[in-house]
N, C-alpha and C positions, 0 to 999 in steps of 0.2 A: 325267135325263142319259143313262141307258141307251137310252131311246127315241130321243133326239136323235142319239146316236152311230150308231144303226142306220140312220137315214135320211140321213146325210150324203152317202153315195155317190150317192144319187139326186138330192139337192139340188144337188150340185156342178155338175150340168149347167146350172144356172141362175145360177151365181155369176159376177158381172162383176168383172174385175180392173182395170177402167179407174179412173183417178183424176180425178174431176171434183168438186173441193171445192165445197161449198155448193150444188150443183145449180144449175139455171137461175135460180130465184127468189132464191136467196141471193146470187149474184153480181150480179144486177140490183139487189138492195137495196143492196149496197155501192156500186155505181155511182150509184144514185139519191141516196144520202146525199151523196156527193161532189159531184154536180151541184148540189145545193141549197146546199152550203157554199161553192161557188166562184162563186156568182152575183155579178156585178158586179166581179169581180177581173180583173187582167191575165191571170192564169192561164186564166180562162174564154176570153178572146180568143185566146190562144196555142193553146189546145186546139182551139178551133173551126177554126183554120187547118189543123189536121192531120186533122180529121174531114170526112166527106162531108156534103152537105146533109141535114139531118134526123137525123144521128147525134148521140148523146150518150154520155157515159160509161156510162150505164145500158144503152144499146142495144148497145154493143160489148163489154160485160163478159164475155160468154160466147164470144166469137170464138175464143180459144185452145183451148177445149174443142170447139167446133163443127168445127175443122179435123181432128179425130181420126176423123171419119166423116161420114155423110150424115144423121144424125138431126136436124140443124138445117135440112136441105134440101140441095140440090145444092151442091157445092163451087164457089166462085167462082174466077176466074182468080187473084185475089189470094191466096186460100187455097192453091191448088195451088202457086203460086210459093213461098210461105212454107214449106210442108211439104217441097217438093223441096230447098230450100236448107237445111232444118233437120231432117235425118232423125231426130234425137234429141229433137224438140220435146216429145214426151210426157213426157220426163224433166225438163223445165224447171219442172214444177209442184210439186215436192216435194223434201224431203231426208229422210233416215232416221236422224236422231240418236237414240240410245237415250233414251226418254222420261225415264229416271231422272236424266239429266245436266242440268246447269244452263246450259250454254253451247254454242253452235255454234262450232266451230273449223275453219278451213280444213284440209282433208286428214284430218279426224277420221273415226271410224267412221260409215259411213252417208252421208257427204258425197261430192260429186263436183264436177268442174270445170264441169258444166253443170246443177247443181241449182238450186233456187229462189233461194237467196241469191245465187249467182253471176249468175243471169239477171237478178235485180232490180238488182244493182250495174251490170250492163251497160246495162240499159234507162235507168236514172237518168243514167249518164254520157252516153249518146246524146242524151237530152233536154236535158242541160246544154250540149250543143254540143261536147263533148270529142272530139277527132279522133285521139287515139293509138290505132292499130289494136289494141294489146294490151288496151284497155278495151272493145273491141267485136269479139271474135273471130268472132261469128256474123254480123257485118255487118248488124245490124238497121238499118232505116230509122227515121226519127223517128216515123213513123206506127206502124210495128210496135212500137217501143219504148213508145209511149203505150198501145197495145192490150195489150201484155204487162204493163206496169205496172198498168193498171187491173184486169186479171184476177189477177195474181200477188199483189198486195197483199191481195186477198181470200183467195187460196189459203194464204198464209203465216199467216193468222190462223185457219185451220182446224187445230185441235190435232194431228190425225193426219197432216197434211201436213208436220209438222216432227218431232214426237215419235213415234218408232217403237218397236214392241214386238218383242223377240227372245225366243224361248221355248226352254227346254231340253226334251229328249225326255221328261222326267218332268213337264212341264206347269208350269214355273216361269218367271216373267219374269227374264231375266238381262241383264247388260251386257257385251257382247263388247268386248274391248280392241283387237282388230284386225279388219280385214275377213276375214282368213283363218279366224278362229274361227267365222264363220257358215258352217258346212260342210254344213248340212242332214243332219247325222247326230247331233251332240251339241247343236248350237245351230241353231235354225231362224229364218229371216226370215219375219215374218208378212205381208210385202208391204203395209206400211202399214195393217195391220189387216184386209186382205181375207181372210186365211186364218184369222181368228178369227171363228167362226160363232155367231150368236145363234139361239136358238129363237124364230122369228118369231111363232108362236102365243102363246107366253108373253109376249113383248114387247108384242104387241097388247093382251093382257088387262091388263098393267100400265099401259099408257098410257091405255086406256079409262077406268081408275079415277081418273086424276089430270090428264089433259089435256082441255081443252074439245073437243067434237066439231068436225070439219072437214067439208069437202065430200066426198060419197061418191066413192070412186075407181072409175073405169070398169073393167069386167071385160073382159079381153082374151080373146076367144073362141079356144079351142084352145090356150091357153097355161096350163099347170098353175101353180098358185100355189106359189111357192118355200116350202120348209119351213124354211129358214134364211135369215138376213140377215147378210151380212158386216158386221163392226163398222165398217169404213170406210164402207160404204154408209149405215149408220145415221147416222154423223156427217156425211156429205155432204148428205143430203137429209132424213132423218127428223127430225133435230133442228131443221132449218130449218122444216119443217112445224109441229112442236110450238111453236117459238118464235113463229111468226106467230099460231098459234091462241091462245096464252096471252095475247097482248095484243090479241086480237080484230081482227087485220088479215088480209087475204086476198091483197093484192098487194104487190109491192116498193115501189110509190109510197106505199101506206098505211103500210107498215113504216117507210119513210124519214121520213115526216112524224111518226109517233109517236116514233121514235128521237130526232129533233132536238128535238121538243117536250119530251122528258124531260130536256133539258139535261145530258147525261152528262158526268162528269168524266173526261176523257181526258188522261193524262199526255203531255206533249210530248216528242218525241225531241230528242236533243242531239248536238252534234258535227257532223263532216262528213257530207254526205248519203251518201257511200260506205259509212259504217258503219251507217246506219239499218237496212238489211236484217238485219244481225246482231242489232240490238236487237229487231227484230220477231220474229226466230227465237227469241231467248232468252225473250221474253214468251210465245211460243206453247209453249215447253217447260214453262213454268209451267202453262199451261192444259192441256197434255197430261197432266200429273201428276194433275189433277182428273179428266180424261176416263178415265184408267185407274185411278182410285181405287176400291178395293174390287171391282175386276173380277178374276175368277178364271178362268184358262185350265184346260181339262180334258184329256180324252183326245186323244192324237195319232192322227190317222186318215190313212192314205195315200190319195191320190186320183189318178185318171188323167184328164188333160186331153183335149180334143178331138183333139189331135195325137199322143196316145199318151204324152205326157210325164207323169212322176210328180211330184206335189207333195204337200205335207202341210198338213192343217188341224187346228185345235184347236177343240173346243167351248168356249163362253164363257158364264160365268154373270155376271149383273149384279145389283146389289141391287134389291129390289122397288120402291124409289122412284126408280130411276135416270132415268126420263124427266123428272123434275122438275129435278134439278141439271144434267143434260146439256142440256136445252133452255134453261135460264137461261144457262149458259155459252155456248151457241151464239148466243143473242141478244146477249150482251156482246161476243163476238168479231166478229160481223157488224157491229155498230155501230162497234167499234174499227177494223175494216177500212175502213169508209166515211170515218171521220174521218182515219185515217192516209193514205188516198189523197189526200184534199183537202190535208192538211198537206204532203205531199211535193211535190205539184204547185205549191202556193203558194211553197214554198221554192225550187223550180226556176225559176219564172217571176217571182218577186218580187211 
């Protein structure tokens, strides 16, 4: 831990604070599962009317992440129009409810009027054809609503996109009662786990012992290997890689086929569609308690960002077997995301 604390300042230069739940393959897997489950339904026909030729739920699943930059390629006019009309679009992907809590409540600590639960409510209302402006403050089109629903149903099943960690200055997970208590002096926001840093070398050793090998990762010339991995990044992408490898799949299509062949028991949602996002968030809070189980924050380290701003990170220790339960949970949540996406679209379109 002392060694890790010493290298944090260097490693911080390579830390990303973007929130892209499940990475590219994870979101495509969620979309691929839903595509298969919707075959032959009226929902499939209605969805096709909103998609461009050749598009599927799988192919549009990463669109809301792609609009954050050019890493998916040049921005299309449609993307530019969307981002110009939605300056806070990057905040639609998550909420920050303390992971120790059992329920998401409107106006609760870590929530906002444009967080993932509210965005999903709006997307569902638009696809239902509801025209009350209060239900669609961002003026989403039906196509945008479908794209957002496809992506956000995946996002909300990523445990760290709902359950957030707040840390005291002495390295303890705490539950703030109000927004004001998160003052970056006594209580610190971990930024969805981005400010909780894992020792990447140790994590690699642990995973090599318990996770089947995958494809060799390309070496980026001139780019130093990061010494730490943000906990959020681990859950966004590393757990997906491990989940794929554990069931001997390499692609989202293979994962979707294996998932459906396993006939998972997925509990159905109940009540009005407007409350389903709340149920998904509550379920994700259960998963976040597992994600943070036996995880121990360590020393507080001040960091300076590229623009000279100061923020704070904590070292993070995980159990030696952590890659196994975390990848199992990621697999279950990815599958649940695909089934929930199909379920809500069937409910919308009959």
